[in-house]
C-alpha positions, 0 to 999 in steps of 0.5 A: 623132220628136224625143221618141223619139230623145231617149228612145232616147239617155237609155235608151242612157246608162242602159244604159251606166251600168248596164253600167259599174256591174255590170262594175266591181262584178264585176271585184273592184275591179281591172282584170285585168292582161294578160300582155304580152310585151316588144315587140321594138325592131323593132316598127312605130311604129303598134303602139307608138302603138296601145299608147299610145293607150288607156293608158300603163300596162298597167292603164290600157290595159286600162281604156281598151279596156274603156271603148270596148268596153262603151260601145255606140258612145257613146264613140269613143276613150279614154285613161288616163294615170298611172292617174288621168286618163281622157280620152274622145271621145264620139260624136255620138249623145251629147246635151248633157244626157247628158254629165254622167251619162256622166262620173259613171258613168265616174268611178265605174268609174274609182274602183273600178279605181284606188282611193285617189287623186284622179281626173280624167275629161276629156270631149271632143266628137266634134271633140276639143274639151274640153267637160267636166272631172270631178274626183273628190277622194278626201279629200272623196269629192266629184265636181266638174264644170268 
């Protein structure tokens, strides 16, 4: 049974990688900017907080939402800051050996949506402890894990 569960997890990670690569390739290199109306000052704090949860820019907000929606439950939460830092909280379904491939596919999608800059992907465990930092250097085109 353990082999079946592990195979299922690896398959899910591969499916997520393929979905991320296909959808970012079809996106034409940028995340579509959503039309946003100005929030009235009387808006509740929950609404303002929800807008900041996934991104502090419209593009970051859109990309953060997209990451969670397309992850098929592997990513519980995501945020984008300054269009160059992506933080994700993985679900308990993600095995330790699946974290790096997941982070690498996220760097690839992040790079296509926010090109020509150094990027960082922070991976947090379900209990929100930092478990992996992935850095992409635009000059060397290299990915570094710490």
